[in-house]
N, C-alpha and C positions, 0 to 999 in steps of 0.2 A: 670046130675050125677045120677048114679044108687042108688037105695035104699041101697044096700049093702055097697057102698062107704059111704053114709051118716052115716050109723051105726057106721062106723069106726072113724068117727070124734067126737070131743068132744066140746061142747060150753063152752067157757071161757070168763071171763070178763077182759078187759084190761083198762088201764087209758092212755089217750093220751092228749097232748096239744091240746086245741080246735082249734087253728089255723092250726096245722098240719092236724087235722081230716078234717077241712073245705077244705083245699087245695087238700088233697088226694081225697076227694069226688068230688070236682069240676073238677079235672083232670080226674076222673074215675078209680083211682087205687083201685084194689081189695085187701082190707086190709087183708083178710084171706089168700089169695095166697101169698101176699108180706111177711106177718109174717111167714108163713110156710117156704118159701125159705130162709128167713133170718135165722130162727132157724135152718134150715138144715145146712147152712153155718157155723154158730156158733158151732154147735154140732161137725161137721166135724173138724173144727179147734181145739176145746178143745180136741177131741180124738187124733188128730195128736200131739198136745203138750204133752198129757199125755204119748203117745207111746215114744216120744223122752225122756222124763224124765225117763220112766221105763227102757230104753235101753241105757241110758247114759254110764253105766259101760261097756257095750259091745262095744259102740263107742270108748271109751278110750282104751280099750284092742286092738281093731283093729288098732287104730292109733299107739299104742305102738309097736305092731308086724310089721306094715308097716315101722315105723321109724327104727326099729332094723334090719329088713330083706329086706327092699325095697319092690317093687311091682313086680309081676310076669311079668309084661309088660315093666319093666325098660329097658331090653335089646333091645326092639323093638321101643323104642321112638326115634323120629328124631328131638326133640327139647330139 
């Protein structure tokens, strides 16, 4: 890993169950990489949920319009 990438990282302290730590080390799991990937997934999930909450009114309005006027593709549906 290059020096510039190392400077972009930050050292933090975490607390783990000792047995989890032992098993992870025994298997060879890279704790930093695993935590980084898990955090990315959690952040992405939280951002998605926030976007849904922020746009809930728009979803409801689109549903209302669709209920009232139907969909543009209704005349082409075969089911």
